[in-house]
N, C-alpha and C positions, 0 to 999 in steps of 0.2 A: 906117304907111300913112295918108295924109291925104286927106280927101274933096275933090273938085274943086269942089263948090258946096253950100253949106249955107244954111239960114235961121237967124236968131239963136237960136231955142230948140232946135235939133237936139241940141246937147250936153246941154242940161238934161233933155230927155226920154230921151236915151240913158242918162244917169246913173240915171234911175229904172229903166230896164230892167236895168242892171247890178246894182242893188240886188236885183232879183228873181232874177237869175242867181246871186247869192250865196246866196239862200234855197234855190235848187235844189241847190247844192253842199252846203249844210248837211244837206239831206235825202238826200244820196247820189246825186243825179241829175246828169247832165251839165249844167254851169252855163251855161244859156242863159235869158235873160229877155226879155220883150216887153211893150210897152204900146201901146195904140191911143189916139190923141189926136184930139179933135174940138173945134173952136172954142176952142182954148186950154185944154182940160181933158182929163184921162185918163178914158176911158170903158171901158177894158178893160185888165186886167192878166193876165199869165200867166208861168209858168216851166215848164221841162221837168219832167214828172212821169209818163212812161210806165211806169217801174218801180213807183212807189208806187201808181198808179191801175190798173195792169194793162191799160193802154190804149195800143196802139202809135201811135195818132194824137195822143196828148196832148203834142205839142210845144208850146213856149212860145207860138208864133204862133197855133196853133189855139185854145189855151185863152184867149188874149187876144181873138181874134176872136169867139169864142162869147160872152164876157162883154160885149163891145162891142155885138154884135147884140141881146142881151137889153136892155142899157141904152137903146139907141136905138129898139128895137121894130122893127127892120128888118134883114134879112140883107144888104141893100145898104148898104154903109158909105160912101156918097158924101161926099167932102170930108174923109175921115179919113186919117191917116198912121199906119202901123205902124212902130214902132221896135223892132228886135230886135238882140241883141248878136252874133249869128252869121248869116252869109249863109243865107237860107232854102234848105231842100231842095226837091225838086220838088213834094212834097205841099203844103208850106206856101206855095210860090210860086203854085201853082194856086189854092189857097184864097184868097190875097190878090187874085188876078185875078177870081175869082168874086164876091168882096165888092165889087168896083169901087172899091178904095182909090185915093185920089188919089196917094199916095206910099208907098214902102217904103224905109226908111232902116235900114241894118244896120252893124254894127261890124266884126268880123273876117271875112275871107274864109274860105270852107270849100273847100279845093282838092280834096277827095275826093267831095263830094256837093252842092256849091253850085249852085243853079239860077238864079242872078242874074248869071251870067257866068263863074264858075270852071270848072264842068264843062259846063254848057249855060246858055242864057239864055232862059228861058220868057217873060220880059217883053219880049223883042225880036222875038217871033214875030208877024208881022202877022195870020196866019191865026187867032189866038186872039181877035182883035177886042177888045183891051183897051188901055188907054192909061195904065197905072200908071207913074209916074215912079219911078226907082230911084236911090238914092245909097248908096255903100258907103264905109267907112273912118272913120265917126264914132266917136271914142273906141276905135279899133281896137286900140291897144296894150293898153289896160286890159282889153278883152274877151279878147284873145289870152292875156294873162298869167294871167287867171282860169282859162281852159281848161287852159293848160300846167301850172299849179299843181295843178289837180284830177287830171289824168292822171298827173302825177309821184307824187302821194300814193297814187293807186290802184295804180300799179306797185309801189311800195314795200310796200304792204299785201299784194299778191299774193305778192311774194317772201317776206315774213315768214310768210305762211300756208301756203306751199308745203310739201308733205310730202317730206322728203328721201328719195332713193333708199336702200334698204337696201344695205349693202356688197355683199351677194351678188347684187344685181341686175345689177351689172357686173363683179363680181370673184369669183373662186373662193376659198373659204376657205383659209387658209394651210396648215392641216393636210393638205389634199389633196396637198401637194407633199413631204411627209415621205419618201415612198418614193423620189422622184427624188433627194432629197439623200442618202439612204442609198446609192443607186447612185453618186452623185458622189463620196462619201467612199471607196467601194471603188475608184474610179478615181484616187484621190489628190487629189481636188478637194474640200476641206472648206469648208463654208458660211462659217465665220468667217475663212477665208483669201481669200475672194473679195469684191471690191468690188461693190456693187449700185447700180444707178442706178434711181431712181424719178422719171423725168422727167414733168412735167405742165405746164411753163410754155410750151413751144413752142406758137406760135399754132395750128399744124395739129392739135394734140392736142385742142383745144377742151375743156380741163379733164380729159381722160382721163389715166390713169397708164400710162406705158410702163416695163416692167421690162427690165433687161439685166444680164448679167454682164460684169465688167471683170477680165480675167485677165492676169497678167504685170506688166511694168514700166509703170506709169502715165506715166512720163516718156519712154518710148521714142519715137524718131522714126518707127519703122515700126509701122503699125497694121493689123491684120487684122480685117476685119468679116465675121462668119460669119452667114449668113442661112439660116434654116430653111425647109423646104418646107411645103406645105399640110397635111401630116399630121404635122408635127413642132413642136418648140419647143426650148428650150435643151438638154435632155438628149440630143437627137439628136447633139450635137457632142462628147459625152464621150469616145468613142474617139479622135477627131481631136485633141482637146485633150491627152489623155494621151499620144498618139503624138508630140506635138511635143517632149516632154521638156524639156530645158534650152535650147531654141532661142532663147529671149529674145524681145524684142519685146512687143507688147501685143495681146491678142485681145478684141474686143468682140462679145458674143453677145446680141443683143436678142431678146426675144419681141415679134413684131409685135402691134400692137393687134388684139385678137380672138383671141390665142393665148397659151398658157402662163400666166405670172403677170401679164401685162398685162391691163388692163381690156378688157371685151368688149361693145361696143355691139351690140344685138340686131337692128339693121336692116341687111339685106344691102347696101342702097344706100350705107351709110357706107363700105364697103370697096371702094376702087378702087386700081389700081396707082399712080395719081398721088398719091392721098392718103397711101398708105403711104410713098411716096418722099419726100413733103414732111415727114412725121413724122420719118423717119430723117435727113433733111438737117438739120432743125431741131435734132434731138438731137445730131448730130455738131458742129454749130456751137456749141451750148451747152457741149460738152466741149472746144471749141477744137481739134478734130482737123483738121489741114490736108489730109490725103489718106489714102486707104485702098486696100488690096487687098481685093477682095470675093470671098469664097468662097461658092459657091452649092450648097446641098443640092438633090437632085432636086426639080424643080418650082419652085424659086425663080427660074428663068429667066424666068418670067412677069412678074416685077417689073423685069427688067433694063432694058428700054427706058425706063421711067419713071425709074429710078434714074440712068441715064446722062444723061437730060435734066436731072434735078434737081441732080446732083453735078457735072456738067461735068468739068473737068480734075482735080477732087479724086478722081475714080475712076481709079486708076492701072491696074488690071487687073481683069478678071472671070474667075474660074476655077471651073469646075464641079468638084464633089467626088463621086466615085463612092459609091454607097450602101454598098459594102463597107467603106468607111472610117468609116461612121457607125453609130450604135446601131441594132440590128435592131428591127423592129417588135415591139411588145409592149404590155402594160397601161399602161406609162408614157405612151403617147400619149393615153389617155382621161382621165387625171387632171384636166386643167384644165376639163373640160366636164361639170359636174354636171347640166345640162339642155340641151334642144335649142336654146333661145334663145342659149346661149353659143357655139353652133357657126355663127353667122352668117358669120364670117370665112371658115371653111372652105367653106361653101356658095357664097359669092361667088367664091372662088378657082377653083372648078370652071368658071366662065365664062371665066377667063383662060387656062386650061391645056387642051391642050398649047400651048406657045409654040415659036417657031422655035429651032433649035439655036443655042447660044452660041458665039461666037468667043472662045476662051479668052484670047487676048492682045488687049488694047485697042490 
């Protein structure tokens, strides 16, 4: 950003303000610096210090104006120019007007709180009966670079200091699933003979971990996608999988996010049909699955409209499965949910169900 009109010493005085801004950064304050110039000399200096001073008004401009008023013995700073590295906020702009400054010269614009034209322009309001001239953009690139570097370092420090979530904050301990695998072994489905997917790269997952079983021929052209209901997870499909015998093909049995062995965000608003559909679509794309037949446990119909929209022609058919072909209700249903927070997905599902009846043939 280049200023439209400067006087010869504007860059010189702004460089002095930038030096003060660097002092603010060194002190852990947002790097803004200011100087007040009168008759060719600096009469007031300031940098941001609200944190260090415990004073919410201790912006660079206010500190510099106070020092200048003491130096000149008058709160009216006639003939003075305020140089500040960042566009003044409303508080500082009004202070500059009260001081009757001749000019305010700033560096970088402040699009979120600037009161010299970015958000509002207090200097342009005739009702305030002030005639302070304003010029922006002097050494703007240097001022902006200083601010960007400061906030980049601050974000990096915050990430480094962040306390990571315990595994059990989002995830049920693995030993909770031992009984389910014992049932699977009784049904002829051994843990070591089943491929597991732990997908977390799909954008819709936002870093969460999706668990799924991959049963059968991984190279098969025909793929069955078995979707559990609101009171189930992958063991729900054990009788159905055992009943297929040597039918061939490939069965994918995911635990939706919030269910089974997948991660469980504890905010109900995370769980929407569209988001679950996006997760499943991203997972199937990662597996390079071109098309699926969808088998729906009771209640899974609530996700069908969103899945049809997300999968499009890749969804060949949607077929409801009667509860009699699935595992009967029992203690296995409670295993993934050691506390109430883990049940956010099931609570959210209650708002989607009951859903319209499913047309079995697409």
